N, CA, C and O atoms as CSV, one atom per row, in Angstrom:
chain,resi,resn,atom,element,x,y,z
A,1,MET,N,N,10.393,-0.113,10.767
A,1,MET,CA,C,9.744,0.634,10.122
A,1,MET,C,C,9.658,2.047,11.024
A,1,MET,O,O,9.353,2.064,12.217
A,2,THR,N,N,10.000,3.272,10.190
A,2,THR,CA,C,9.982,4.525,11.886
A,2,THR,C,C,8.826,4.629,11.854
A,2,THR,O,O,8.004,4.176,11.056
A,3,LYS,N,N,8.701,5.337,12.876
A,3,LYS,CA,C,7.214,5.900,13.384
A,3,LYS,C,C,6.693,7.036,12.413
A,3,LYS,O,O,5.539,7.401,12.635
A,4,TYR,N,N,7.338,7.630,11.408
A,4,TYR,CA,C,6.631,8.399,10.231
A,4,TYR,C,C,5.896,7.550,9.403
A,4,TYR,O,O,4.856,7.956,8.884
A,5,GLU,N,N,6.438,6.082,9.164
A,5,GLU,CA,C,6.270,5.416,8.320
A,5,GLU,C,C,4.895,4.641,8.694
A,5,GLU,O,O,3.984,4.203,7.991
A,6,LYS,N,N,5.143,4.653,10.225
A,6,LYS,CA,C,3.753,3.890,10.743
A,6,LYS,C,C,2.875,4.774,10.643
A,6,LYS,O,O,1.798,4.357,10.219
A,7,PHE,N,N,2.935,5.874,10.883
A,7,PHE,CA,C,1.738,6.714,11.361
A,7,PHE,C,C,1.119,6.796,9.644
A,7,PHE,O,O,-0.044,6.466,9.410
A,8,LEU,N,N,1.862,7.173,8.763
A,8,LEU,CA,C,1.575,7.094,7.262
A,8,LEU,C,C,0.658,6.210,6.589
A,8,LEU,O,O,-0.347,6.491,5.937
A,9,LYS,N,N,1.374,4.662,6.960
A,9,LYS,CA,C,0.504,3.501,7.299
A,9,LYS,C,C,-1.309,3.426,7.701
A,9,LYS,O,O,-2.275,3.008,7.062
A,10,ARG,N,N,-1.189,3.930,8.799
A,10,ARG,CA,C,-2.098,3.949,9.688
A,10,ARG,C,C,-3.258,5.226,8.723
A,10,ARG,O,O,-4.271,4.963,8.075
A,11,LEU,N,N,-2.823,6.134,8.888
A,11,LEU,CA,C,-3.737,7.049,8.037
A,11,LEU,C,C,-3.808,6.751,6.139
A,11,LEU,O,O,-4.568,7.369,5.393
A,12,LEU,N,N,-3.302,6.197,5.909
A,12,LEU,CA,C,-3.836,5.859,4.856
A,12,LEU,C,C,-5.029,4.410,4.625
A,12,LEU,O,O,-5.929,4.119,3.836
A,13,SER,N,N,-4.442,3.863,5.703
A,13,SER,CA,C,-5.432,2.362,6.013
A,13,SER,C,C,-6.323,2.759,6.554
A,13,SER,O,O,-7.115,1.840,6.762
A,14,ARG,N,N,-6.671,3.716,6.936
A,14,ARG,CA,C,-8.046,4.277,7.830
A,14,ARG,C,C,-8.505,3.647,9.038
A,14,ARG,O,O,-9.706,3.550,9.291
A,15,GLN,N,N,-7.775,3.298,9.649
A,15,GLN,CA,C,-7.899,2.611,10.692
A,15,GLN,C,C,-8.518,3.001,11.993
A,15,GLN,O,O,-9.201,2.230,12.668
A,16,SER,N,N,-8.283,4.062,12.264
A,16,SER,CA,C,-8.472,5.221,13.399
A,16,SER,C,C,-8.683,6.545,12.755
A,16,SER,O,O,-7.497,6.649,12.442
A,17,ASP,N,N,-9.203,7.637,12.301
A,17,ASP,CA,C,-9.281,8.485,12.408
A,17,ASP,C,C,-9.110,9.323,13.294
A,17,ASP,O,O,-8.577,10.432,13.263
A,18,THR,N,N,-9.706,8.606,14.305
A,18,THR,CA,C,-10.174,9.669,16.119
A,18,THR,C,C,-8.774,9.464,16.660
A,18,THR,O,O,-8.473,10.301,17.510
A,19,ASP,N,N,-8.216,8.926,16.495
A,19,ASP,CA,C,-6.428,8.252,17.202
A,19,ASP,C,C,-5.524,9.010,16.288
A,19,ASP,O,O,-4.473,8.383,16.156
A,20,ILE,N,N,-5.537,10.313,15.491
A,20,ILE,CA,C,-3.977,10.468,14.979
A,20,ILE,C,C,-3.914,11.635,15.412
A,20,ILE,O,O,-4.888,12.358,15.624
A,21,ASP,N,N,-2.293,12.031,15.649
A,21,ASP,CA,C,-1.647,12.775,16.558
A,21,ASP,C,C,-1.616,14.219,15.515
A,21,ASP,O,O,-1.307,14.269,14.324
A,22,PHE,N,N,-1.941,15.056,16.200
A,22,PHE,CA,C,-1.806,16.499,15.795
A,22,PHE,C,C,-0.349,16.767,15.305
A,22,PHE,O,O,-0.018,17.231,14.214
A,23,ASP,N,N,0.440,16.382,16.324
A,23,ASP,CA,C,1.646,16.859,15.593
A,23,ASP,C,C,2.520,16.177,14.518
A,23,ASP,O,O,3.611,16.579,14.116
A,24,ASP,N,N,1.453,14.425,13.893
A,24,ASP,CA,C,2.087,13.770,13.051
A,24,ASP,C,C,1.513,14.516,11.903
A,24,ASP,O,O,2.197,14.966,10.984
A,25,SER,N,N,0.055,14.640,12.013
A,25,SER,CA,C,-0.278,15.512,11.028
A,25,SER,C,C,0.347,16.766,10.187
A,25,SER,O,O,0.333,17.162,9.022
A,26,TYR,N,N,0.864,17.138,11.354
A,26,TYR,CA,C,1.302,18.667,11.281
A,26,TYR,C,C,2.968,18.124,10.415
A,26,TYR,O,O,3.256,18.564,9.302
A,27,PHE,N,N,3.679,17.358,11.008
A,27,PHE,CA,C,5.094,17.275,10.548
A,27,PHE,C,C,4.883,16.323,8.897
A,27,PHE,O,O,5.787,16.315,8.062
A,28,LEU,N,N,3.738,15.694,8.716
A,28,LEU,CA,C,3.228,15.175,7.313
A,28,LEU,C,C,3.264,16.331,5.841
A,28,LEU,O,O,3.738,16.359,4.705
A,29,LEU,N,N,2.346,17.270,6.847
A,29,LEU,CA,C,2.380,18.569,5.611
A,29,LEU,C,C,3.217,19.530,5.584
A,29,LEU,O,O,3.103,20.272,4.608
A,30,ASN,N,N,4.395,19.889,6.665
A,30,ASN,CA,C,5.442,20.343,6.396
A,30,ASN,C,C,6.489,19.881,5.738
A,30,ASN,O,O,7.430,20.544,5.301
A,31,ARG,N,N,6.207,17.940,5.619
A,31,ARG,CA,C,7.235,17.253,4.544
A,31,ARG,C,C,7.070,18.097,3.372
A,31,ARG,O,O,7.925,18.767,2.792
A,32,LEU,N,N,4.925,17.855,2.932
A,32,LEU,CA,C,4.744,18.050,2.384
A,32,LEU,C,C,5.205,19.528,1.046
A,32,LEU,O,O,4.841,19.865,-0.080
A,33,ARG,N,N,6.203,19.998,2.115
A,33,ARG,CA,C,5.979,21.318,1.243
A,33,ARG,C,C,4.556,22.487,1.270
A,33,ARG,O,O,4.261,23.467,0.586
A,34,PHE,N,N,3.848,21.707,2.555
A,34,PHE,CA,C,2.748,23.186,2.509
A,34,PHE,C,C,3.091,23.911,3.146
A,34,PHE,O,O,3.770,23.528,4.098
A,35,HIS,N,N,2.793,25.507,2.971
A,35,HIS,CA,C,2.720,26.397,3.365
A,35,HIS,C,C,2.002,26.660,4.556
A,35,HIS,O,O,0.782,26.524,4.463
A,36,GLU,N,N,2.610,27.115,6.011
A,36,GLU,CA,C,1.323,27.708,7.168
A,36,GLU,C,C,1.449,28.965,7.218
A,36,GLU,O,O,2.258,29.801,6.814
A,37,ARG,N,N,0.081,28.939,8.041
A,37,ARG,CA,C,-0.715,30.307,8.382
A,37,ARG,C,C,-1.328,29.672,9.396
A,37,ARG,O,O,-1.926,28.643,9.080
A,38,VAL,N,N,-1.349,30.007,10.563
A,38,VAL,CA,C,-1.607,30.564,12.120
A,38,VAL,C,C,-2.819,31.504,12.384
A,38,VAL,O,O,-2.617,32.717,12.341
A,39,SER,N,N,-4.208,30.973,12.685
A,39,SER,CA,C,-4.664,31.640,12.802
A,39,SER,C,C,-5.862,31.653,13.855
A,39,SER,O,O,-7.016,31.424,13.492
A,40,GLY,N,N,-5.550,31.915,15.085
A,40,GLY,CA,C,-6.325,31.386,16.338
A,40,GLY,C,C,-5.413,29.669,16.745
A,40,GLY,O,O,-4.369,29.264,17.256
A,41,ASP,N,N,-6.504,29.218,16.186
A,41,ASP,CA,C,-6.594,27.817,16.965
A,41,ASP,C,C,-6.144,27.161,16.113
A,41,ASP,O,O,-5.570,26.105,16.378
A,42,TYR,N,N,-6.339,27.788,14.383
A,42,TYR,CA,C,-6.206,26.833,13.503
A,42,TYR,C,C,-4.588,27.240,12.399
A,42,TYR,O,O,-3.954,28.261,12.136
A,43,HIS,N,N,-4.497,25.843,12.056
A,43,HIS,CA,C,-3.273,25.729,11.178
A,43,HIS,C,C,-4.180,25.371,10.153
A,43,HIS,O,O,-5.037,24.496,10.023
A,44,ASN,N,N,-3.623,26.558,9.270
A,44,ASN,CA,C,-4.453,26.582,7.583
A,44,ASN,C,C,-2.856,26.893,6.849
A,44,ASN,O,O,-2.051,27.825,6.848
A,45,PHE,N,N,-2.978,25.166,6.091
A,45,PHE,CA,C,-2.228,25.132,5.188
A,45,PHE,C,C,-2.519,25.212,3.818
A,45,PHE,O,O,-3.686,25.567,3.646
A,46,SER,N,N,-1.807,24.988,2.624
A,46,SER,CA,C,-1.859,25.993,1.643
A,46,SER,C,C,-0.538,24.887,0.580
A,46,SER,O,O,0.530,24.403,0.957
A,47,LYS,N,N,-1.178,24.826,-0.699
A,47,LYS,CA,C,0.385,24.995,-1.601
A,47,LYS,C,C,0.130,25.152,-2.860
A,47,LYS,O,O,-0.955,24.785,-3.311
A,48,GLU,N,N,1.145,25.762,-3.698
A,48,GLU,CA,C,0.812,26.432,-4.908
A,48,GLU,C,C,-0.149,25.964,-5.776
A,48,GLU,O,O,-1.053,26.600,-6.318
A,49,SER,N,N,0.201,24.476,-5.885
A,49,SER,CA,C,-0.229,23.484,-6.938
A,49,SER,C,C,-2.047,22.945,-6.737
A,49,SER,O,O,-2.902,22.756,-7.603
A,50,ILE,N,N,-2.110,22.840,-5.423
A,50,ILE,CA,C,-3.345,22.744,-4.641
A,50,ILE,C,C,-4.404,23.585,-4.309
A,50,ILE,O,O,-4.169,24.560,-3.594
A,51,VAL,N,N,-5.410,23.390,-4.667
A,51,VAL,CA,C,-6.600,24.415,-5.111
A,51,VAL,C,C,-7.024,24.160,-3.195
A,51,VAL,O,O,-7.170,25.240,-2.623
A,52,GLU,N,N,-7.218,22.836,-2.227
A,52,GLU,CA,C,-7.761,22.883,-1.359
A,52,GLU,C,C,-6.977,23.661,-0.478
A,52,GLU,O,O,-6.044,24.273,-0.999
A,53,ILE,N,N,-7.182,23.800,0.995
A,53,ILE,CA,C,-6.659,24.134,1.972
A,53,ILE,C,C,-7.379,23.343,3.300
A,53,ILE,O,O,-8.498,23.254,3.806
A,54,ILE,N,N,-6.056,22.846,3.521
A,54,ILE,CA,C,-6.392,22.037,5.114
A,54,ILE,C,C,-6.206,22.842,5.823
A,54,ILE,O,O,-5.478,23.802,5.569
A,55,ASN,N,N,-6.898,22.645,7.049
A,55,ASN,CA,C,-7.307,23.342,8.052
A,55,ASN,C,C,-6.925,22.476,9.178
A,55,ASN,O,O,-7.361,21.329,9.074
A,56,LEU,N,N,-5.900,22.839,10.712
A,56,LEU,CA,C,-5.805,21.297,11.312
A,56,LEU,C,C,-5.701,22.675,12.356
A,56,LEU,O,O,-5.242,23.813,12.268
A,57,GLN,N,N,-6.667,21.562,13.759
A,57,GLN,CA,C,-7.241,22.471,14.513
A,57,GLN,C,C,-6.960,21.214,15.798
A,57,GLN,O,O,-7.404,20.066,15.832
A,58,LEU,N,N,-6.004,21.970,16.855
A,58,LEU,CA,C,-5.650,20.705,17.839
A,58,LEU,C,C,-7.129,20.236,18.815
A,58,LEU,O,O,-8.254,20.721,18.927
A,59,ASP,N,N,-6.536,19.235,19.312
A,59,ASP,CA,C,-8.145,18.597,20.032
A,59,ASP,C,C,-7.788,17.817,20.871
A,59,ASP,O,O,-7.676,16.659,20.468
A,60,LYS,N,N,-7.488,18.061,22.229
A,60,LYS,CA,C,-6.130,17.309,23.145
A,60,LYS,C,C,-5.452,16.386,22.373
A,60,LYS,O,O,-5.832,15.248,22.096
A,61,ALA,N,N,-3.891,17.220,21.866
A,61,ALA,CA,C,-3.321,16.312,21.195
A,61,ALA,C,C,-3.422,15.848,20.099
A,61,ALA,O,O,-2.530,15.902,19.253
A,62,LYS,N,N,-4.739,15.218,19.917
A,62,LYS,CA,C,-5.067,14.463,18.748
A,62,LYS,C,C,-5.560,15.641,17.372
A,62,LYS,O,O,-5.534,16.856,17.564
A,63,ALA,N,N,-5.939,15.097,16.178
A,63,ALA,CA,C,-6.137,15.864,15.050
A,63,ALA,C,C,-7.722,15.725,14.958
A,63,ALA,O,O,-8.310,14.935,15.696
A,64,LYS,N,N,-8.407,16.529,14.014
A,64,LYS,CA,C,-10.017,15.889,14.112
A,64,LYS,C,C,-10.162,15.117,13.137
A,64,LYS,O,O,-9.693,15.292,12.012
A,65,PRO,N,N,-10.896,14.111,13.546
A,65,PRO,CA,C,-10.715,13.306,12.846
A,65,PRO,C,C,-11.191,13.477,10.984
A,65,PRO,O,O,-10.636,12.839,10.090
A,66,TYR,N,N,-12.710,14.835,10.699
A,66,TYR,CA,C,-12.786,15.311,9.847
A,66,TYR,C,C,-11.406,15.756,8.864
A,66,TYR,O,O,-11.242,15.464,7.680
A,67,GLN,N,N,-10.630,16.425,9.613
A,67,GLN,CA,C,-9.981,16.677,9.190
A,67,GLN,C,C,-8.556,15.947,8.494
A,67,GLN,O,O,-7.864,16.328,7.549
A,68,VAL,N,N,-8.420,14.563,9.513
A,68,VAL,CA,C,-7.280,13.173,8.720
A,68,VAL,C,C,-8.001,12.870,7.610
A,68,VAL,O,O,-7.368,12.595,6.591
A,69,LYS,N,N,-9.402,12.859,7.580
A,69,LYS,CA,C,-9.841,12.442,6.582
A,69,LYS,C,C,-9.804,13.355,4.937
A,69,LYS,O,O,-9.851,12.679,3.909
A,70,GLN,N,N,-9.721,14.829,4.855
A,70,GLN,CA,C,-9.450,15.342,4.547
A,70,GLN,C,C,-7.982,15.461,3.527
A,70,GLN,O,O,-7.756,15.609,2.326
A,71,ILE,N,N,-7.081,15.281,4.932
A,71,ILE,CA,C,-5.618,15.284,4.585
A,71,ILE,C,C,-5.161,14.154,3.880
A,71,ILE,O,O,-4.110,14.129,3.239
A,72,ARG,N,N,-6.262,12.852,4.048
A,72,ARG,CA,C,-6.040,11.570,3.581
A,72,ARG,C,C,-6.469,11.509,1.850
A,72,ARG,O,O,-5.665,11.239,0.958
A,73,ASN,N,N,-7.856,11.815,1.661
A,73,ASN,CA,C,-8.084,12.624,0.475
A,73,ASN,C,C,-7.222,13.730,-0.466
A,73,ASN,O,O,-6.875,13.605,-1.641
A,74,LEU,N,N,-7.064,14.530,0.193
A,74,LEU,CA,C,-6.000,15.069,-0.580
A,74,LEU,C,C,-5.007,14.483,-1.025
A,74,LEU,O,O,-4.635,14.558,-2.197
A,75,LEU,N,N,-4.487,13.860,-0.176
A,75,LEU,CA,C,-2.683,13.051,-0.350
A,75,LEU,C,C,-3.027,11.524,-2.091
A,75,LEU,O,O,-2.314,11.046,-2.973
A,76,HIS,N,N,-4.559,11.379,-1.642
A,76,HIS,CA,C,-5.172,10.583,-2.605
A,76,HIS,C,C,-5.308,11.415,-4.078
A,76,HIS,O,O,-4.811,11.005,-5.127
A,77,LYS,N,N,-5.949,12.451,-3.960
A,77,LYS,CA,C,-6.538,12.922,-5.307
A,77,LYS,C,C,-5.205,13.527,-6.346
A,77,LYS,O,O,-5.037,13.568,-7.564
A,78,TYR,N,N,-4.229,14.040,-4.901
A,78,TYR,CA,C,-3.438,14.562,-6.144
A,78,TYR,C,C,-2.063,13.610,-6.071
A,78,TYR,O,O,-0.966,14.009,-6.462
A,79,ASN,N,N,-2.249,12.601,-5.639
A,79,ASN,CA,C,-0.861,11.162,-5.786
A,79,ASN,C,C,0.343,11.849,-4.813
A,79,ASN,O,O,1.543,11.819,-5.086
A,80,LEU,N,N,-0.226,12.443,-3.674
A,80,LEU,CA,C,1.233,13.501,-3.115
A,80,LEU,C,C,1.490,12.007,-2.254
A,80,LEU,O,O,2.627,11.744,-1.862
A,81,ASP,N,N,0.136,10.894,-1.952
A,81,ASP,CA,C,1.156,9.812,-1.099
A,81,ASP,C,C,2.281,9.107,-1.631
A,81,ASP,O,O,3.246,8.878,-0.902
A,82,GLU,N,N,2.243,8.493,-3.626
A,82,GLU,CA,C,3.700,8.542,-3.823
A,82,GLU,C,C,4.685,9.077,-3.821
A,82,GLU,O,O,5.741,8.528,-4.136
A,83,GLU,N,N,4.569,10.357,-3.443
A,83,GLU,CA,C,5.462,11.309,-3.250
A,83,GLU,C,C,6.545,11.165,-2.386
A,83,GLU,O,O,7.709,11.559,-2.461
A,84,LEU,N,N,5.660,10.236,-1.178
A,84,LEU,CA,C,5.997,10.192,0.473
A,84,LEU,C,C,6.918,8.970,0.587
A,84,LEU,O,O,7.657,8.625,1.509
A,85,ARG,N,N,6.620,8.302,-0.844
A,85,ARG,CA,C,7.080,6.736,0.117
A,85,ARG,C,C,8.857,6.634,-0.905
A,85,ARG,O,O,9.651,5.722,-0.673
């Protein structure tokens, strides 16, 4: 199992939202072809077919737990988790 597959499994299983790396979350959104715009400390991700905007903010090399939850909900709502497998 690759590092990416382990990350995706951990993200989708809700094991630990406080222990998700910022870089892994960043990589996931880029892999899903989200467009990034940086504004100060915030990385704003958007996609043409998706209404919501995801904001990531670095917190000691980790993504903030509420942002991890937003990513997971977005994956389920738009069936993006199927696209990743």
